[in-house]
N, C-alpha and C positions, 0 to 999 in steps of 0.2 A: 851609616854603619849601625848594625845592631849590637847591643851589648848584652851579655848574659852572665849570670852568676852560676858557676858550675861547681858542684861538689865532686871532688875527685878522691878516690882512695889513695892510700900511700903508694901502692904499686903503679897506678895510673899516673900519679904525679912524677914518679921516677922515670917512667917511660917518656913523658913529655920533656923532662929535663934532658934525657939522653938524646931525644930527637932534636931539641933546641941546640945542644952542643954539637952533635954530629953534623948538622947542616948549617951551622953558624947563624942561627936565627937570633933576633934581638930579644925576644921574650916568649913566654909560654903561649900567648895569644897567637903569635906567628906559628908556633909549633902546632897548635890546634888546627889552624887553617891549613898548614902543610899536610897534616894527617888526613883531614877531610878531603883535600884535593887528591891525595894518593888513593884514598878509598873510592872516590868517584871514578878515577881512571881505571882502577882494578875491577870494580864490581858493578858500577852502574852503566858504563858505556864501554865494555871490553870489545876489543877487536876480535874477529873470529880467528880462532886458533887454526893453524894449517890442518891439524888432524880432524877438526870439526868440518872444515870445508871439504876435505876428502870424503868424509862420511856422508855429507849432504849430496855430493856428486854421485857417490855409489848408490845411494837411495833413489836419486832421480833416474838412474839408469835401470833400476829394477822394474819389472813388469808391474803395472798398477791396474787396479780395477776401475773401469770407467763407469760413471753414472750419468744419466741424462738429466736427472733432477734430484732434488733433495728428497722428494717423495719416494723415489726408487731406492735411494740409500736407506731411508728410514724403514721401508718395508723389508729390506734385506736384513737390517739389524734386528728388527722386531721379530721376524719370522725365522731368522737364523738360517 
């Protein structure tokens, strides 16, 4: 287990105290771990939202430009 000394502002300390109480955690260390796990779930590995899946499917159905090679794509981009 890694230990760290963390400087918290007054507001951040209050937030941890609220999290600790709301979720019945033993100490602020548990509250910090809880917040980190929530952050990971929400921001680092989010599931695809249904709206996003619909958007991807719609885009996949649209007519696309086909290229036979990267060179052909590069020429189109450079020569407009």
